[in-house]
C-alpha positions in Angstrom: -49.4 76.5 -25.1 -50.7 74.3 -22.2 -47.7 71.9 -22.6 -45.3 74.8 -22.5 -46.9 76.1 -19.4 -46.8 72.7 -17.8 -43.1 72.4 -18.6 -42.3 75.8 -17.1 -44.2 74.8 -13.9 -42.0 71.7 -13.7 -38.9 73.7 -14.3 -39.8 76.1 -11.5 -40.5 73.3 -9.1 -37.2 71.6 -10.1 -35.3 74.8 -9.6 -36.5 74.9 -6.0 -35.8 71.2 -5.4 -32.5 70.5 -7.2 -30.7 73.8 -7.1 -27.3 74.3 -8.7 -27.4 71.9 -11.7 -30.9 73.0 -12.8 -30.0 76.6 -12.3 -27.1 76.0 -14.6 -29.5 74.6 -17.2 -31.9 77.5 -16.8 -29.1 80.0 -17.0 -27.9 78.3 -20.2 -31.4 78.6 -21.6 -31.5 82.3 -20.7 -28.1 82.9 -22.2 -29.1 81.2 -25.4 -32.2 83.3 -25.7 -30.2 86.5 -25.3 -27.4 85.3 -27.5 -24.8 86.2 -24.8 -23.1 84.7 -21.8 -21.2 87.8 -20.6 -22.4 90.4 -18.2 -25.4 88.4 -17.0 -23.8 86.2 -14.3 -22.7 87.1 -10.8 -18.9 87.2 -10.7 -18.9 85.1 -7.5 -20.5 82.2 -9.5 -17.2 81.9 -11.4 -15.2 81.5 -8.2 -15.5 77.9 -7.0 -14.4 77.2 -3.5 -10.8 75.8 -3.0 -10.5 72.2 -1.9 -8.4 71.1 1.0 -6.9 67.6 0.4 -4.1 65.4 1.5 -2.0 67.1 -1.1 -2.7 70.5 0.3 -5.0 73.2 -0.9 -6.0 72.8 -4.6 -7.6 75.7 -6.4 -9.7 74.2 -9.1 -9.9 75.8 -12.5 -13.0 77.9 -13.2 -15.8 75.9 -14.7 -15.5 76.0 -18.5 -17.9 78.1 -20.6 -20.6 75.8 -21.9 -22.0 76.0 -25.4 -25.7 75.3 -25.0 -27.3 73.0 -27.5 -30.9 71.9 -27.8 -29.9 68.3 -27.1 -28.0 69.2 -23.9 -30.9 71.4 -22.7 -33.4 68.6 -23.5 -31.3 65.9 -21.8 -30.9 67.8 -18.5 -34.5 69.0 -18.2 -35.9 65.6 -19.2 -33.6 63.8 -16.8 -34.5 66.1 -13.9 -38.3 66.0 -14.5 -38.2 62.2 -14.9 -36.1 61.9 -11.7 -38.7 64.0 -9.8 -41.4 61.6 -11.0 -39.4 58.6 -10.0 -38.9 57.5 -13.6 -35.2 56.6 -13.2 -35.1 54.4 -16.3 -35.6 57.7 -18.3 -33.6 60.0 -16.0 -30.4 58.0 -15.8 -29.5 57.6 -19.5 -30.4 61.2 -20.3 -28.2 62.5 -17.5 -25.4 60.3 -18.7 -25.8 61.6 -22.2 -25.8 65.2 -20.8 -22.6 64.5 -18.8 -20.9 63.1 -21.9 -21.8 66.1 -24.0 -21.4 68.9 -21.4 -18.0 70.5 -20.5 -19.2 71.5 -17.0 -18.2 68.8 -14.4 -21.2 69.7 -12.3 -23.4 67.9 -14.9 -21.3 64.8 -14.6 -21.4 65.0 -10.8 -25.2 65.2 -10.9 -25.2 62.2 -13.3 -23.3 60.2 -10.7 -25.8 61.1 -8.0 -28.8 60.2 -10.1 -27.3 56.9 -11.3 -26.2 55.9 -7.8 -29.6 56.7 -6.4 -31.1 54.5 -9.1 -28.6 51.8 -8.1 -27.3 51.7 -11.7 -23.7 51.6 -10.5 -22.1 50.8 -13.8 -23.6 53.9 -15.3 -22.6 55.9 -12.2 -19.0 54.7 -12.7 -19.1 56.0 -16.4 -20.4 59.3 -15.2 -17.7 59.4 -12.4 -15.0 58.9 -15.1 -16.4 61.8 -17.0 -16.4 63.9 -13.8 -12.7 63.1 -13.3 -12.0 63.8 -16.9 -13.6 67.2 -16.7 -12.3 68.1 -13.2 -9.0 66.2 -12.8 -8.0 68.2 -9.7 -11.3 67.5 -7.9 -10.5 65.1 -5.1 -14.1 64.3 -4.5 -14.5 63.2 -8.1 -11.6 60.7 -7.7 -13.1 59.4 -4.4 -16.5 58.9 -6.0 -14.9 56.9 -8.9 -12.9 54.8 -6.4 -16.1 54.0 -4.4 -18.0 53.0 -7.5 -15.2 51.0 -9.1 -14.8 49.0 -5.9 -18.6 48.5 -5.7 -18.8 47.0 -9.2 -15.5 45.1 -8.9 -13.5 47.3 -11.2 -10.3 46.9 -9.1 -7.9 48.2 -11.8 -9.8 51.5 -11.9 -10.0 51.7 -8.1 -6.3 51.0 -7.7 -5.3 53.5 -10.4 -7.4 56.2 -8.6 -6.0 55.3 -5.2 -2.5 55.5 -6.5 -3.3 58.9 -7.9 -4.5 60.1 -4.4 -1.3 58.7 -2.8 0.9 60.3 -5.5 -0.5 63.8 -5.1 -0.2 63.8 -1.3 2.7 65.8 0.2 2.5 63.4 3.2 2.7 59.7 2.2 1.3 58.6 5.5 -1.8 60.8 5.0 -2.1 59.6 1.4 -2.2 56.0 2.6 -4.6 56.9 5.4 -7.0 58.3 2.8 -6.7 55.2 0.7 -7.3 53.0 3.8 -10.4 54.9 4.8 -11.8 54.6 1.3 -11.1 50.8 1.0 -12.5 50.2 4.5 -15.9 51.2 3.2 -15.8 48.3 0.8 -18.3 45.6 1.9 -16.0 42.8 0.5 -13.2 43.2 3.0 -11.0 40.5 1.3 -11.2 42.4 -2.0 -10.2 45.5 -0.2 -7.1 43.7 1.0 -6.3 42.5 -2.5 -6.6 46.1 -3.8 -4.2 47.3 -1.0 -1.8 44.5 -1.8 -1.6 45.7 -5.4 -1.0 49.3 -4.2 1.9 48.1 -2.0 3.6 46.6 -5.1 3.8 50.1 -6.5 5.6 51.4 -3.4 7.3 48.3 -1.8 9.9 50.5 0.1 7.3 52.7 1.7 6.7 51.6 5.3 3.3 53.5 5.3 2.2 51.3 2.5 2.8 48.2 4.6 1.1 49.8 7.6 -1.9 50.5 5.4 -1.9 46.9 4.2 -1.7 45.7 7.8 -4.7 47.8 8.8 -6.7 46.5 5.9 -5.8 42.9 6.8 -6.8 43.4 10.4 -10.1 45.0 9.2 -10.7 41.8 7.2 -9.8 39.7 10.4 -6.7 38.3 8.6 -4.5 38.8 11.6 -1.5 36.8 10.4 -1.3 38.8 7.2 -1.7 42.0 9.2 1.2 40.9 11.5 3.4 40.1 8.5 2.7 43.5 6.9 3.4 45.5 10.1 6.7 43.5 10.5 7.6 44.6 7.0 6.9 48.2 7.9 9.1 47.9 11.0 11.9 46.3 9.0 11.8 49.4 6.7 11.4 51.9 9.5 12.2 50.6 13.0 11.6 54.0 14.5 7.9 54.2 13.5 6.0 54.3 16.8 2.6 53.7 15.1 3.9 50.5 13.7 5.0 49.2 17.2 1.5 50.1 18.6 -0.3 48.4 15.7 1.9 45.3 16.1 1.1 45.1 19.8 -2.6 45.4 19.0 -2.5 42.6 16.5 -0.6 40.4 19.0 -3.3 41.0 21.6 -6.0 39.9 19.2 -3.9 36.8 18.4 -3.9 36.1 22.2 -0.1 36.7 22.4 -0.4 39.3 25.1 3.0 38.7 26.6 4.7 39.4 23.3 2.5 42.5 22.8 3.6 43.9 26.2 7.2 43.1 25.3 6.9 45.0 22.0 5.7 48.2 23.7 8.1 47.8 26.6 11.0 47.8 24.1 9.5 50.6 22.1 9.2 53.0 25.1 12.8 52.2 26.1 14.0 52.9 22.5 11.9 56.0 22.1 11.4 57.5 25.6 10.3 60.8 24.2 7.3 59.4 22.3 4.1 60.1 24.3 1.9 57.9 22.1 4.1 54.8 22.9 3.9 55.5 26.7 0.1 55.9 26.4 -0.3 52.6 24.5 2.0 50.8 27.0 0.0 52.3 29.8 -3.2 50.9 28.3 -1.6 47.5 27.9 -0.4 47.5 31.6 -3.9 48.6 32.7 -5.5 45.8 30.8 -3.1 43.5 32.7 -4.2 45.1 36.0 -0.7 46.5 36.6 -2.2 49.7 38.0 1.1 51.1 39.3 2.9 50.5 36.0 0.1 52.0 34.0 0.0 55.1 36.3 3.8 55.6 35.7 3.3 55.4 31.9 0.4 57.9 31.9 2.5 60.1 34.1 5.2 60.0 31.5 2.7 61.0 28.9 1.6 64.0 30.9 5.2 65.0 31.5 6.0 64.9 27.8 2.8 66.5 26.7 1.2 68.5 29.6 -1.9 69.3 27.4 -2.5 65.7 26.4 -6.2 65.4 27.5 -6.4 61.6 27.2 -3.2 61.2 29.3 -4.5 63.6 32.0 -7.8 61.7 32.2 -6.3 58.3 32.3 -3.7 59.3 34.9 -6.3 61.0 37.1 -8.6 58.0 37.1 -5.8 55.7 38.1 -4.8 58.0 40.9 -8.3 58.1 42.2 -8.5 54.3 42.0 -5.4 54.1 44.1 -6.8 56.7 46.5 -4.3 59.4 45.5 -7.1 61.9 45.6 -5.2 65.2 45.7 -3.1 64.3 42.7 -6.1 62.9 40.8 -8.1 66.1 41.4 -5.1 68.2 40.3 -5.0 66.4 36.9 -8.8 66.6 36.5 -8.6 70.3 37.1 -5.9 70.5 34.4 -8.2 68.6 32.1 -10.9 71.2 32.8 -8.6 74.0 31.8 -8.2 72.3 28.4 -11.9 71.2 28.1 -14.0 73.4 30.4 -17.2 71.4 29.8 -15.7 68.0 30.2 -18.6 66.2 31.9 -16.6 63.1 32.9 -14.1 65.3 34.8 -17.0 66.8 36.8 -18.2 63.3 37.6 -14.9 62.1 38.9 -14.2 65.2 40.9 -17.6 64.5 42.6 -16.5 60.9 43.1 -13.3 62.0 44.7 -15.0 64.3 47.1 -17.6 61.6 47.9 -14.9 59.0 48.6 -13.3 61.5 51.1 -16.6 62.1 52.8 -17.1 65.7 51.5 -20.8 65.5 50.5 -21.3 69.2 49.8 -18.3 69.3 47.4 -19.5 66.1 45.7 -23.0 67.7 45.2 -21.4 70.8 43.7 -19.6 68.7 41.1 -22.4 66.3 40.4 -24.8 69.2 39.8 -22.5 70.6 37.1 -23.1 67.6 34.9 -25.6 68.4 32.2 -25.1 65.4 29.9 -22.7 62.7 28.8 -22.0 59.2 29.9 -22.4 59.8 33.6 -25.5 62.1 33.7 -27.8 59.4 35.2 -25.1 58.2 37.6 -24.7 61.7 38.8 -28.4 62.0 39.5 -28.3 58.8 41.4 -25.4 60.0 43.5 -27.2 63.3 44.2 -30.3 61.4 45.3 -28.2 59.1 47.6 -26.4 62.0 49.3 -29.7 63.9 49.9 -31.3 60.8 51.4 -28.3 60.1 53.6 -28.6 63.7 54.8 -32.2 63.1 55.7 -33.5 65.3 52.9 -35.9 62.8 51.3 -38.3 65.5 50.2 -35.4 67.5 48.6 -34.4 64.4 46.7 -37.9 63.8 45.4 -38.3 67.4 44.4 -34.9 67.3 42.6 -35.9 64.2 40.6 -39.4 65.5 39.9 -38.0 68.7 38.6 -35.6 66.8 36.3 -38.5 64.7 34.9 -40.2 67.9 33.9 -37.1 69.2 32.2 -36.1 65.9 30.7 -39.3 64.0 29.9 -37.3 61.6 27.7 -35.4 60.5 30.8 -38.5 60.1 33.0 -38.2 56.3 33.2 -34.5 56.4 34.2 -35.3 59.1 36.8 -38.2 57.1 38.3 -35.9 54.0 38.5 -33.2 56.1 40.3 -35.7 57.5 42.8 -37.1 54.0 43.4 -33.7 52.5 43.9 -32.7 55.1 46.4 -36.0 54.7 48.3 -35.5 50.9 48.4 -32.0 51.2 49.6 -33.3 53.5 52.4 -35.7 50.8 53.5 -38.6 52.8 52.1 -40.0 49.9 50.0 -43.6 50.9 50.3 -42.8 54.4 48.9 -40.8 52.9 46.1 -43.7 50.5 45.2 -46.1 53.5 45.1 -43.7 55.5 42.9 -43.2 52.6 40.4 -47.0 52.3 40.3 -47.3 56.0 39.4 -44.7 55.7 36.7 -46.5 52.7 35.2 -49.6 54.8 34.7 -47.7 56.6 31.9 -45.6 53.6 30.7 -47.6 50.4 31.5 -45.5 48.1 29.4 -42.0 49.4 30.3 -40.0 46.3 31.2 -37.7 48.1 33.7 -40.5 49.7 35.6 -42.5 46.4 35.7 -39.5 44.5 36.9 -38.7 47.1 39.6 -42.4 47.2 40.7 -42.5 43.4 40.9 -39.4 43.2 43.1 -40.8 45.9 45.4 -44.1 44.0 45.5 -42.3 40.7 46.4 -40.5 42.4 49.3 -43.9 43.7 50.6 -45.4 40.3 50.4 -47.7 41.2 47.4 -46.9 38.1 45.5 -49.9 38.3 43.3 -48.8 41.7 42.1 -45.2 40.6 41.6 -46.3 37.6 39.6 -48.7 39.7 37.5 -45.9 42.2 36.6 -43.4 39.5 35.7 -45.9 37.7 33.5 -46.7 40.9 31.7 -43.0 41.2 30.9 -42.9 37.6 29.6 -46.1 38.1 27.6 -44.2 40.8 25.6 -40.8 39.1 25.7 -41.2 35.3 26.4 -37.4 34.8 26.4 -36.5 37.5 28.9 -33.8 35.9 30.9 -33.8 38.3 33.9 -37.6 37.9 34.4 -37.6 34.1 33.8 -35.0 33.7 36.6 -36.8 36.2 38.9 -40.2 34.6 38.5 -38.8 31.1 38.9 -36.9 32.1 42.1 -39.9 33.8 43.6 -42.1 30.8 43.0 -39.4 28.5 44.5 -38.7 30.7 47.5 -42.2 31.9 48.3 -44.6 29.2 47.2 -44.7 25.4 46.7 -45.0 25.6 42.9 -41.6 24.0 42.5 -42.1 22.3 39.1 -43.3 25.5 37.6 -40.4 27.4 39.1 -38.0 24.9 37.7 -39.4 25.3 34.3 -38.8 29.1 34.3 -35.3 28.9 35.8 -34.3 26.1 33.4 -35.4 28.3 30.4 -33.1 31.1 31.8 -30.3 28.6 32.4 -30.5 27.3 28.8 -29.8 30.8 27.5 -27.2 31.8 30.1 -25.6 28.7 31.7 -22.6 30.6 33.1 -24.6 33.2 35.1 -24.0 32.7 38.8 -27.4 34.3 39.8 -29.3 31.8 37.6 -27.1 28.9 38.9 -28.0 30.0 42.4 -31.7 30.0 41.5 -31.4 26.5 40.0 -29.7 25.2 43.0 -32.3 26.8 45.3 -35.2 25.2 43.5 -33.5 21.8 43.7 -33.1 22.3 47.4 -36.8 23.2 47.8 -37.6 20.0 45.8 -35.4 17.9 48.2 -32.6 17.3 45.7 -29.9 18.1 48.2 -26.8 16.7 46.3 -27.8 18.6 43.1 -28.6 21.7 45.0 -25.2 21.6 46.8 -23.3 21.0 43.5 -25.0 24.0 41.8 -24.7 26.4 44.8 -21.1 25.4 45.3 -20.5 26.3 41.6 -22.2 29.7 42.0 -20.3 30.4 45.3 -16.9 29.5 43.7 -17.7 31.9 40.8 -18.6 34.9 43.0 -18.2 34.5 46.7 -21.5 36.3 47.0 -22.9 36.4 50.6 -26.5 35.5 49.7 -25.3 32.6 47.6 -23.2 31.6 50.6 -26.3 31.8 52.8 -28.1 29.4 50.4 -25.1 27.0 50.2 -24.7 26.9 54.0 -28.4 26.2 54.4 -28.2 23.2 52.0 -25.0 21.9 53.7 -26.7 22.2 57.1 -29.6 20.2 55.8 -27.2 17.5 54.8 -26.0 17.4 58.4 -22.5 18.9 57.9 -23.0 21.7 60.3 -19.3 22.7 60.6 -18.9 23.1 56.9 -22.1 25.2 56.8 -20.7 27.4 59.6 -17.4 27.9 57.7 -19.3 29.1 54.6 -21.4 31.5 56.7 -18.4 32.8 58.5 -16.6 33.7 55.2 -19.8 35.3 53.9 -20.3 37.3 57.0 -16.7 38.6 57.0 -17.3 39.8 53.4 -20.6 41.4 54.1 -21.3 41.8 57.9 -24.6 43.6 57.5 -26.3 41.4 54.9 -29.8 41.0 56.3 -30.6 37.7 54.4 -27.4 36.1 55.6 -28.0 37.1 59.2 -31.5 35.8 59.1 -30.3 32.4 57.9 -27.5 32.2 60.5 -30.0 33.2 63.3 -32.4 30.6 62.1 -30.0 27.6 62.1 -27.2 28.6 64.4 -28.3 31.4 66.7 
């Protein structure tokens, strides 16, 4: 009796945990005890949901009536109880046995789940075959069998099932899209390509088959095979816009950008009514920095499809970039009619107003942003506008309120407030703010770094060095901090060898960073290595034309005695950034 009670307790627990399959088992037990299956089940239980597939809506047959046997009941219950206890070596074979004996496909589906969880994928494939056998119209059963067959290398089975999915589809393109999506999950990408190649041999005159092969080859980074396959698709169907776009994308990855542009240019001339081609061509021109050409293509997209959200957005941003504010705002407003909560549209409407000097309208749009990619940027813009208007306290209250509402964004909001205060020459206030923030997050790298920079500006070199060393204690290879600490030591102390060590470590990791090259040149200048300093600073200057790098370069050249060359560097730098305080200080020091 005790064993029976224990079994019933386990059954009750399993009913709550595993649901449908165990309820089936328990209902079978109940029916066996009463000697009848009729009249005891809810009619709705015999009406499985229809499935929507690439082939359309398939209404599966009702689940078959299941004759309960002692063996079937034993296998299901034992498998579930063993599974709950983690005894998968017992659970898996008993569920497979139940699946092979049962006529209900749900038992086979459960066997697939159990065997897959136990990583017994060969058993899971056997169970999936049984599932397909019992429910041949169940698309999910076929998908499960495909995934398992691919996983264990049973390519023949996978290909047969993929061909079935393609065959039942009313839309051959959609059928191949489903097949591509399933094969793309395969970890062995080359094997997935081989499988798709086999499928293509079944349908060699179908351009969508070659398109699918091209995509699989690109996914496996076999670009030449992908290009060959998409060319075959275009040979079969020259009017296939998606094939032209795919070919252009492959050519770009093959670094044959001029050819890619030519493909799309020809395609839009041949098919001027295809918005997707104009959009792709616009993106290509934009990537080539042909802003006017890209704008015209996106304009064509919007003309062909006035409700094309991506076209409206792309066109609007290009119009704003080229200062066509009225037109850009009009298209952003159209986008908002389609997507009333489009956060990016709010941001760029705010940007447009700000560029035109309309701070109040900019604030209105920025304050509408509640999330998305530009939320933090919007808060920065709000803070900057308020400070420019002399409303520092309002700015602080705004960001303080946001920190209460969004505690997970507190660090970002502290950094925004500190940056705005620093830009407003309120460095002491920024330093104090960062100090308050560090009370709650003492090891936050961004807060420590910002605090150190503020400390350096205030002449608190001990604090700046302490903060940077704390970062390096947690992250010894932190490039930004290695460079900053090295530059600070080189510029504000005579510990040049130590400074060189830190900057060199940063340079080893990022030798093409102009800021690090500038620091390296500066420490060499401080050590008296003028030729090396000039070489490095000239390199950094040539890369960026940055005014502060120009100030350094001019100072080194002046020290070498070439005053006219130094003046030319400073003049160019001053023209680019007339108000740069560091540059003006250097010029006044050497050539007042």
